[in-house]
DRENPA-3360 file (N, C-alpha, C; in nm, 2 decimals, always signed):
BEGIN
1 = MAGRGDLG = -3.64/-1.79/+0.60/-3.49/-1.74/+0.63/-3.54/-1.59/+0.69 ~ -3.45/-1.60/+0.79/-3.41/-1.47/+0.89/-3.37/-1.38/+0.77 ~ -3.46/-1.24/+0.77/-3.39/-1.11/+0.74/-3.25/-1.03/+0.78 ~ -3.25/-0.96/+0.70/-3.13/-0.87/+0.79/-3.13/-0.81/+0.93 ~ -3.05/-0.84/+1.00/-3.09/-0.81/+1.12/-3.19/-0.84/+1.23 ~ -3.27/-0.96/+1.19/-3.36/-0.96/+1.24/-3.36/-1.05/+1.35 ~ -3.25/-1.13/+1.36/-3.20/-1.24/+1.49/-3.15/-1.12/+1.61 ~ -3.13/-1.01/+1.58/-3.05/-0.90/+1.64/-3.16/-0.78/+1.72;
9 = RAEAVSGR = -3.24/-0.77/+1.61/-3.35/-0.71/+1.68/-3.43/-0.79/+1.77 ~ -3.46/-0.90/+1.74/-3.54/-1.01/+1.84/-3.48/-1.00/+1.92 ~ -3.36/-1.01/+1.96/-3.29/-1.03/+2.11/-3.33/-0.89/+2.16 ~ -3.28/-0.77/+2.09/-3.28/-0.65/+2.16/-3.40/-0.61/+2.19 ~ -3.54/-0.63/+2.15/-3.63/-0.60/+2.21/-3.63/-0.74/+2.30 ~ -3.64/-0.84/+2.30/-3.67/-0.95/+2.41/-3.54/-0.95/+2.58 ~ -3.48/-0.81/+2.57/-3.38/-0.82/+2.65/-3.30/-0.94/+2.68 ~ -3.31/-1.04/+2.57/-3.19/-1.15/+2.61/-3.07/-1.16/+2.57;
17 = APTPLLLA = -2.99/-1.20/+2.65/-2.84/-1.23/+2.64/-2.81/-1.22/+2.46 ~ -2.72/-1.17/+2.43/-2.70/-1.19/+2.32/-2.63/-1.33/+2.25 ~ -2.64/-1.38/+2.14/-2.62/-1.55/+2.11/-2.48/-1.47/+2.11 ~ -2.32/-1.60/+2.16/-2.23/-1.60/+2.12/-2.22/-1.65/+2.02 ~ -2.09/-1.52/+1.92/-2.05/-1.55/+1.79/-1.98/-1.68/+1.83 ~ -1.95/-1.81/+1.68/-1.87/-1.88/+1.72/-1.77/-1.84/+1.59 ~ -1.66/-1.84/+1.71/-1.49/-1.81/+1.63/-1.44/-1.93/+1.58 ~ -1.44/-1.95/+1.39/-1.37/-2.05/+1.36/-1.22/-2.03/+1.38;
25 = STSPQRSV = -1.16/-2.05/+1.50/-1.03/-2.07/+1.51/-0.97/-2.07/+1.64 ~ -0.88/-2.16/+1.64/-0.79/-2.17/+1.79/-0.70/-2.04/+1.83 ~ -0.70/-1.96/+1.72/-0.60/-1.87/+1.78/-0.61/-1.79/+1.93 ~ -0.54/-1.79/+2.00/-0.53/-1.73/+2.14/-0.55/-1.58/+2.13 ~ -0.48/-1.51/+2.04/-0.49/-1.40/+2.02/-0.58/-1.31/+1.99 ~ -0.66/-1.42/+1.89/-0.83/-1.36/+1.85/-0.93/-1.38/+1.95 ~ -0.90/-1.49/+2.03/-0.99/-1.53/+2.16/-0.94/-1.36/+2.27 ~ -0.84/-1.33/+2.29/-0.84/-1.22/+2.37/-0.88/-1.10/+2.30;
33 = ILSQLGIP = -0.91/-1.06/+2.17/-0.94/-0.94/+2.15/-1.09/-0.91/+2.15 ~ -1.15/-1.04/+2.10/-1.28/-1.06/+2.16/-1.32/-1.04/+2.26 ~ -1.22/-1.10/+2.36/-1.29/-1.05/+2.51/-1.28/-0.95/+2.56 ~ -1.18/-0.90/+2.52/-1.15/-0.72/+2.52/-1.23/-0.64/+2.45 ~ -1.32/-0.67/+2.36/-1.41/-0.61/+2.34/-1.54/-0.62/+2.38 ~ -1.54/-0.72/+2.48/-1.67/-0.77/+2.51/-1.79/-0.82/+2.45 ~ -1.73/-0.89/+2.35/-1.84/-0.98/+2.30/-1.85/-1.13/+2.27 ~ -1.93/-1.18/+2.36/-1.99/-1.32/+2.38/-1.91/-1.40/+2.26;
41 = FDVARPRY = -1.87/-1.53/+2.28/-1.81/-1.61/+2.19/-1.78/-1.76/+2.25 ~ -1.77/-1.87/+2.16/-1.72/-1.96/+2.18/-1.63/-2.03/+2.09 ~ -1.54/-2.08/+2.10/-1.42/-2.13/+1.97/-1.45/-2.26/+1.92 ~ -1.43/-2.27/+1.80/-1.48/-2.43/+1.73/-1.34/-2.40/+1.62 ~ -1.26/-2.53/+1.62/-1.17/-2.55/+1.48/-1.28/-2.56/+1.35 ~ -1.17/-2.48/+1.26/-1.30/-2.49/+1.12/-1.25/-2.60/+1.06 ~ -1.32/-2.66/+0.98/-1.34/-2.80/+0.93/-1.31/-2.75/+0.77 ~ -1.16/-2.67/+0.79/-1.12/-2.62/+0.65/-0.97/-2.64/+0.59;
49 = DEKDVPGA = -0.96/-2.69/+0.47/-0.85/-2.72/+0.44/-0.78/-2.60/+0.34 ~ -0.68/-2.50/+0.44/-0.63/-2.42/+0.40/-0.54/-2.39/+0.32 ~ -0.51/-2.39/+0.16/-0.45/-2.42/+0.07/-0.39/-2.28/+0.01 ~ -0.30/-2.22/+0.00/-0.27/-2.11/-0.08/-0.24/-2.14/-0.25 ~ -0.33/-2.10/-0.31/-0.29/-2.07/-0.45/-0.18/-2.00/-0.48 ~ -0.11/-2.02/-0.58/+0.05/-1.95/-0.62/-0.02/-1.89/-0.71 ~ +0.03/-1.75/-0.69/+0.02/-1.66/-0.79/-0.10/-1.54/-0.77 ~ -0.20/-1.63/-0.66/-0.33/-1.57/-0.61/-0.29/-1.39/-0.59;
57 = DPIELVRA = -0.42/-1.33/-0.60/-0.39/-1.20/-0.57/-0.41/-1.19/-0.37 ~ -0.33/-1.19/-0.27/-0.32/-1.18/-0.14/-0.45/-1.11/-0.10 ~ -0.53/-1.04/-0.12/-0.66/-1.00/-0.06/-0.75/-1.11/-0.09 ~ -0.77/-1.14/-0.20/-0.86/-1.26/-0.26/-0.84/-1.39/-0.19 ~ -0.74/-1.38/-0.14/-0.69/-1.53/-0.12/-0.70/-1.53/+0.05 ~ -0.67/-1.37/+0.14/-0.75/-1.40/+0.31/-0.91/-1.40/+0.29 ~ -0.97/-1.37/+0.20/-1.12/-1.35/+0.22/-1.16/-1.50/+0.16 ~ -1.08/-1.56/+0.11/-1.15/-1.69/+0.04/-1.14/-1.74/+0.17;
65 = HALGKARS = -0.99/-1.76/+0.25/-0.95/-1.81/+0.35/-1.10/-1.82/+0.47 ~ -1.11/-1.67/+0.49/-1.20/-1.65/+0.58/-1.31/-1.72/+0.57 ~ -1.37/-1.66/+0.45/-1.49/-1.72/+0.42/-1.54/-1.87/+0.40 ~ -1.42/-1.95/+0.40/-1.40/-2.11/+0.38/-1.43/-2.17/+0.55 ~ -1.32/-2.08/+0.62/-1.36/-2.07/+0.76/-1.48/-2.09/+0.81 ~ -1.56/-1.98/+0.80/-1.67/-1.96/+0.84/-1.80/-2.03/+0.78 ~ -1.75/-2.07/+0.64/-1.86/-2.15/+0.59/-1.87/-2.33/+0.63 ~ -1.75/-2.34/+0.72/-1.70/-2.50/+0.69/-1.76/-2.53/+0.83;
73 = LAGETANR = -1.84/-2.44/+0.96/-1.92/-2.43/+1.06/-2.04/-2.40/+1.04 ~ -2.09/-2.27/+0.95/-2.23/-2.24/+0.95/-2.33/-2.31/+0.97 ~ -2.29/-2.46/+0.90/-2.44/-2.55/+0.85/-2.49/-2.61/+0.98 ~ -2.35/-2.62/+1.14/-2.39/-2.62/+1.21/-2.46/-2.58/+1.34 ~ -2.46/-2.42/+1.30/-2.53/-2.38/+1.42/-2.64/-2.30/+1.43 ~ -2.76/-2.34/+1.33/-2.87/-2.30/+1.37/-2.85/-2.15/+1.32 ~ -2.90/-2.09/+1.42/-2.89/-1.92/+1.39/-2.78/-1.80/+1.45 ~ -2.65/-1.94/+1.49/-2.56/-1.83/+1.57/-2.46/-1.78/+1.48;
81 = PVLGIDTT = -2.42/-1.65/+1.48/-2.32/-1.60/+1.36/-2.21/-1.67/+1.37 ~ -2.12/-1.71/+1.29/-2.01/-1.75/+1.27/-1.89/-1.65/+1.19 ~ -1.77/-1.65/+1.30/-1.70/-1.59/+1.24/-1.55/-1.63/+1.20 ~ -1.52/-1.62/+1.06/-1.37/-1.69/+0.98/-1.28/-1.53/+0.94 ~ -1.17/-1.57/+1.03/-1.09/-1.46/+1.01/-0.95/-1.53/+0.93 ~ -0.90/-1.48/+0.85/-0.72/-1.50/+0.78/-0.62/-1.35/+0.80 ~ -0.57/-1.36/+0.82/-0.44/-1.29/+0.79/-0.31/-1.32/+0.77 ~ -0.25/-1.25/+0.68/-0.12/-1.27/+0.62/-0.04/-1.14/+0.63;
89 = VLLDEQVF = +0.10/-1.14/+0.60/+0.18/-1.03/+0.60/+0.21/-0.98/+0.46 ~ +0.22/-0.88/+0.38/+0.26/-0.88/+0.27/+0.38/-0.77/+0.20 ~ +0.48/-0.80/+0.18/+0.57/-0.71/+0.13/+0.62/-0.70/-0.02 ~ +0.61/-0.61/-0.10/+0.67/-0.62/-0.25/+0.62/-0.74/-0.29 ~ +0.46/-0.74/-0.25/+0.35/-0.84/-0.32/+0.38/-0.96/-0.30 ~ +0.48/-0.98/-0.22/+0.48/-1.11/-0.18/+0.46/-1.13/-0.04 ~ +0.33/-1.25/-0.02/+0.30/-1.31/+0.11/+0.37/-1.35/+0.20 ~ +0.39/-1.30/+0.31/+0.52/-1.39/+0.44/+0.40/-1.43/+0.52;
97 = GKPADENA = +0.38/-1.58/+0.48/+0.35/-1.65/+0.59/+0.40/-1.72/+0.74 ~ +0.36/-1.80/+0.80/+0.41/-1.88/+0.88/+0.55/-1.92/+0.86 ~ +0.64/-1.84/+0.93/+0.80/-1.96/+0.87/+0.79/-2.09/+0.88 ~ +0.86/-2.17/+0.83/+0.88/-2.29/+0.86/+0.96/-2.34/+1.00 ~ +1.05/-2.25/+0.97/+1.22/-2.30/+1.09/+1.26/-2.17/+1.12 ~ +1.37/-2.10/+1.20/+1.43/-2.03/+1.23/+1.50/-1.95/+1.08 ~ +1.55/-2.02/+1.04/+1.62/-1.96/+0.89/+1.49/-1.88/+0.84 ~ +1.40/-1.99/+0.77/+1.30/-1.90/+0.76/+1.26/-1.75/+0.80;
105 = ARAMLVRL = +1.23/-1.76/+0.95/+1.19/-1.65/+0.99/+1.31/-1.54/+1.00 ~ +1.39/-1.59/+1.03/+1.51/-1.50/+1.02/+1.54/-1.36/+0.88 ~ +1.51/-1.47/+0.80/+1.46/-1.40/+0.60/+1.42/-1.34/+0.61 ~ +1.25/-1.32/+0.67/+1.19/-1.27/+0.66/+1.20/-1.13/+0.76 ~ +1.24/-1.16/+0.89/+1.29/-1.03/+0.94/+1.39/-0.94/+0.89 ~ +1.48/-1.01/+0.83/+1.58/-0.88/+0.75/+1.52/-0.80/+0.65 ~ +1.44/-0.88/+0.55/+1.34/-0.85/+0.46/+1.24/-0.71/+0.51 ~ +1.20/-0.74/+0.61/+1.08/-0.64/+0.68/+1.15/-0.50/+0.73;
113 = AGRTHEVV = +1.26/-0.54/+0.80/+1.35/-0.43/+0.83/+1.39/-0.30/+0.77 ~ +1.35/-0.21/+0.84/+1.36/-0.08/+0.78/+1.25/-0.04/+0.64 ~ +1.19/-0.12/+0.65/+1.06/-0.12/+0.52/+0.91/-0.11/+0.63 ~ +0.83/-0.08/+0.51/+0.67/-0.08/+0.54/+0.61/-0.17/+0.47 ~ +0.54/-0.29/+0.56/+0.46/-0.40/+0.51/+0.36/-0.35/+0.50 ~ +0.23/-0.43/+0.48/+0.11/-0.47/+0.51/+0.08/-0.57/+0.57 ~ -0.05/-0.55/+0.70/-0.09/-0.65/+0.75/-0.24/-0.69/+0.67 ~ -0.25/-0.80/+0.64/-0.37/-0.83/+0.60/-0.49/-0.89/+0.61;
121 = SGLCLIGP = -0.61/-0.90/+0.63/-0.67/-0.97/+0.69/-0.82/-1.00/+0.64 ~ -0.87/-1.10/+0.58/-1.02/-1.09/+0.60/-1.09/-1.16/+0.68 ~ -1.21/-1.10/+0.68/-1.29/-1.12/+0.80/-1.45/-1.15/+0.73 ~ -1.50/-1.29/+0.72/-1.64/-1.34/+0.70/-1.73/-1.34/+0.87 ~ -1.86/-1.26/+0.87/-1.91/-1.31/+0.95/-2.07/-1.37/+0.87 ~ -2.08/-1.48/+0.93/-2.25/-1.56/+0.84/-2.33/-1.57/+0.97 ~ -2.48/-1.53/+0.91/-2.56/-1.54/+0.99/-2.69/-1.60/+0.89 ~ -2.82/-1.60/+0.98/-2.87/-1.67/+0.88/-2.92/-1.61/+0.78;
129 = GWEELEHE = -2.92/-1.64/+0.66/-3.00/-1.62/+0.51/-2.85/-1.51/+0.48 ~ -2.79/-1.47/+0.54/-2.67/-1.36/+0.48/-2.54/-1.39/+0.57 ~ -2.45/-1.29/+0.47/-2.28/-1.35/+0.47/-2.25/-1.19/+0.45 ~ -2.16/-1.20/+0.53/-2.04/-1.05/+0.54/-1.91/-1.10/+0.49 ~ -1.88/-1.01/+0.36/-1.75/-1.07/+0.38/-1.64/-0.94/+0.34 ~ -1.54/-0.91/+0.43/-1.46/-0.74/+0.42/-1.33/-0.79/+0.43 ~ -1.20/-0.73/+0.40/-1.10/-0.76/+0.46/-1.03/-0.56/+0.53 ~ -0.91/-0.59/+0.56/-0.86/-0.45/+0.63/-0.74/-0.49/+0.59;
137 = ITRVTFRE = -0.68/-0.34/+0.56/-0.54/-0.37/+0.57/-0.46/-0.24/+0.64 ~ -0.31/-0.27/+0.75/-0.28/-0.21/+0.82/-0.13/-0.19/+0.78 ~ -0.08/-0.08/+0.78/+0.08/-0.05/+0.73/+0.14/-0.03/+0.85 ~ +0.22/-0.13/+0.88/+0.33/-0.15/+0.98/+0.50/-0.09/+0.90 ~ +0.57/-0.01/+0.97/+0.72/+0.04/+0.95/+0.81/-0.04/+1.05 ~ +0.86/-0.10/+1.00/+1.00/-0.16/+1.11/+1.09/-0.04/+1.10 ~ +1.14/-0.06/+1.21/+1.28/+0.01/+1.21/+1.40/-0.06/+1.18 ~ +1.51/+0.00/+1.14/+1.59/-0.08/+1.09/+1.67/-0.18/+1.19;
145 = LSAGEIDA = +1.70/-0.31/+1.18/+1.72/-0.36/+1.30/+1.83/-0.43/+1.25 ~ +1.95/-0.49/+1.38/+2.09/-0.50/+1.37/+2.11/-0.64/+1.37 ~ +2.18/-0.70/+1.36/+2.15/-0.85/+1.31/+2.18/-0.92/+1.49 ~ +2.21/-0.86/+1.57/+2.20/-0.87/+1.74/+2.06/-0.84/+1.78 ~ +1.99/-0.79/+1.72/+1.87/-0.79/+1.77/+1.79/-0.88/+1.72 ~ +1.76/-0.88/+1.56/+1.73/-1.02/+1.54/+1.74/-1.16/+1.58 ~ +1.87/-1.16/+1.59/+1.91/-1.28/+1.69/+1.86/-1.31/+1.84 ~ +1.85/-1.21/+1.89/+1.78/-1.19/+2.04/+1.63/-1.23/+2.05;
153 = YLAADEWR = +1.58/-1.19/+1.92/+1.44/-1.21/+1.91/+1.37/-1.38/+1.86 ~ +1.46/-1.39/+1.78/+1.45/-1.54/+1.74/+1.46/-1.62/+1.85 ~ +1.60/-1.56/+1.95/+1.61/-1.69/+2.04/+1.50/-1.66/+2.13 ~ +1.42/-1.55/+2.14/+1.29/-1.53/+2.25/+1.13/-1.61/+2.17 ~ +1.20/-1.73/+2.06/+1.10/-1.76/+2.00/+0.95/-1.73/+1.97 ~ +0.93/-1.63/+1.99/+0.85/-1.54/+1.98/+0.77/-1.56/+1.81 ~ +0.90/-1.61/+1.71/+0.81/-1.58/+1.57/+0.75/-1.73/+1.56 ~ +0.78/-1.79/+1.63/+0.68/-1.94/+1.58/+0.57/-1.95/+1.59;
161 = GRAGAYAI = +0.49/-1.95/+1.42/+0.32/-1.93/+1.44/+0.28/-1.83/+1.36 ~ +0.37/-1.75/+1.36/+0.32/-1.61/+1.33/+0.35/-1.55/+1.22 ~ +0.24/-1.50/+1.10/+0.27/-1.46/+0.98/+0.38/-1.35/+0.99 ~ +0.46/-1.34/+0.90/+0.59/-1.26/+0.93/+0.69/-1.28/+1.01 ~ +0.66/-1.36/+1.08/+0.75/-1.41/+1.22/+0.77/-1.30/+1.31 ~ +0.69/-1.23/+1.34/+0.70/-1.12/+1.46/+0.53/-1.13/+1.53 ~ +0.54/-1.11/+1.65/+0.40/-1.06/+1.75/+0.39/-0.94/+1.77 ~ +0.33/-0.86/+1.71/+0.36/-0.75/+1.73/+0.28/-0.70/+1.89;
169 = QGLGARQV = +0.23/-0.78/+1.92/+0.21/-0.76/+2.09/+0.27/-0.81/+2.16 ~ +0.37/-0.91/+2.15/+0.50/-0.89/+2.22/+0.61/-0.85/+2.22 ~ +0.73/-0.91/+2.23/+0.87/-0.84/+2.15/+0.87/-0.78/+2.08 ~ +0.75/-0.81/+1.94/+0.78/-0.80/+1.84/+0.75/-0.64/+1.85 ~ +0.71/-0.59/+1.93/+0.65/-0.41/+1.94/+0.76/-0.34/+1.91 ~ +0.91/-0.41/+1.97/+1.01/-0.33/+1.97/+1.09/-0.31/+1.79 ~ +1.00/-0.37/+1.76/+1.10/-0.37/+1.55/+0.97/-0.27/+1.49 ~ +0.91/-0.20/+1.59/+0.80/-0.11/+1.52/+0.81/+0.05/+1.54;
177 = ANIEGDYL = +0.83/+0.12/+1.45/+0.84/+0.25/+1.43/+0.70/+0.31/+1.39 ~ +0.64/+0.27/+1.32/+0.53/+0.36/+1.30/+0.38/+0.25/+1.27 ~ +0.26/+0.24/+1.26/+0.16/+0.18/+1.24/+0.05/+0.26/+1.20 ~ +0.01/+0.24/+1.09/-0.12/+0.36/+1.01/-0.21/+0.19/+0.99 ~ -0.33/+0.20/+1.04/-0.43/+0.17/+1.04/-0.52/+0.12/+1.22 ~ -0.56/-0.05/+1.20/-0.61/-0.07/+1.29/-0.48/-0.19/+1.37 ~ -0.47/-0.12/+1.47/-0.34/-0.23/+1.56/-0.38/-0.37/+1.59 ~ -0.54/-0.37/+1.62/-0.57/-0.50/+1.63/-0.59/-0.60/+1.53;
185 = NVVGLPAA = -0.56/-0.56/+1.43/-0.51/-0.62/+1.29/-0.43/-0.68/+1.28 ~ -0.34/-0.63/+1.31/-0.20/-0.68/+1.33/-0.14/-0.80/+1.42 ~ -0.24/-0.75/+1.56/-0.24/-0.88/+1.63/-0.34/-1.00/+1.58 ~ -0.38/-0.96/+1.49/-0.44/-1.11/+1.44/-0.62/-1.10/+1.42 ~ -0.69/-0.98/+1.50/-0.81/-0.99/+1.44/-0.84/-0.84/+1.41 ~ -0.94/-0.77/+1.28/-0.94/-0.67/+1.25/-1.06/-0.60/+1.30 ~ -1.10/-0.56/+1.45/-1.18/-0.53/+1.53/-1.24/-0.41/+1.50 ~ -1.23/-0.30/+1.44/-1.27/-0.20/+1.37/-1.38/-0.26/+1.29;
193 = LLVNILAR = -1.34/-0.32/+1.22/-1.42/-0.37/+1.11/-1.55/-0.46/+1.15 ~ -1.51/-0.56/+1.26/-1.58/-0.64/+1.32/-1.71/-0.60/+1.41 ~ -1.66/-0.51/+1.46/-1.75/-0.37/+1.56/-1.91/-0.30/+1.46 ~ -1.79/-0.29/+1.32/-1.87/-0.20/+1.24/-1.99/-0.27/+1.18 ~ -2.02/-0.43/+1.14/-2.04/-0.51/+1.11/-2.16/-0.54/+1.22 ~ -2.14/-0.56/+1.35/-2.17/-0.63/+1.46/-2.32/-0.51/+1.47 ~ -2.25/-0.40/+1.48/-2.36/-0.27/+1.48/-2.48/-0.25/+1.42 ~ -2.45/-0.30/+1.27/-2.52/-0.28/+1.16/-2.63/-0.37/+1.20;
201 = RFPGVYGL = -2.54/-0.51/+1.19/-2.63/-0.63/+1.17/-2.72/-0.67/+1.30 ~ -2.67/-0.64/+1.40/-2.73/-0.64/+1.53/-2.71/-0.53/+1.59 ~ -2.80/-0.44/+1.57/-2.83/-0.29/+1.65/-2.88/-0.30/+1.81 ~ -2.76/-0.29/+1.88/-2.82/-0.28/+2.02/-2.82/-0.42/+2.08 ~ -2.73/-0.50/+2.02/-2.75/-0.67/+2.09/-2.59/-0.67/+2.17 ~ -2.51/-0.63/+2.07/-2.40/-0.66/+2.14/-2.36/-0.55/+2.23 ~ -2.43/-0.43/+2.26/-2.40/-0.28/+2.34/-2.32/-0.22/+2.18 ~ -2.39/-0.23/+2.08/-2.32/-0.15/+1.99/-2.44/-0.08/+1.91;
209 = G = -2.41/+0.01/+1.85/-2.54/+0.03/+1.72/-2.64/+0.10/+1.81;
% end
């Protein structure tokens, strides 16, 4: 069994190109972030049935989903690192997932307007003989939003498939008054957390550490 950082050190010494991560997600936003960071990767749909347990702690829930996604592919990848991520929006201890329809999206935006919510992501990176499981929290404060602003945003259809019914990397940025923490976490991948793990696990391999 390979020890801590063995794969990374071997590649750094040999000068070989780094092994691409396997991203257990088909999210376009996550792919864009990894490309922005200059981290080589491939994409695969996780073989994981994501179910939210009623009453579960939101942080433990996103960590469990990230772990489940990564583990669902880890057995098929030999020495390739597998990355699983799960993100949700939290306000007043209530989880705001992906809205089922426009009415649900409207209700979420009305609740978020003028308030500070948390974007919580679980991140799991699995390598040969080890697992890293962490989470990141970013606090986002929305402006007060008029009914007309909410209607216009819903009409743009950006809310579809988005936790919390908004996309900060798009028109949703107009709703934001302040951010505390990692912006890219709100987009869909806690980049600072991932970079720190890669620098520690694979020193010199991905241009980090």
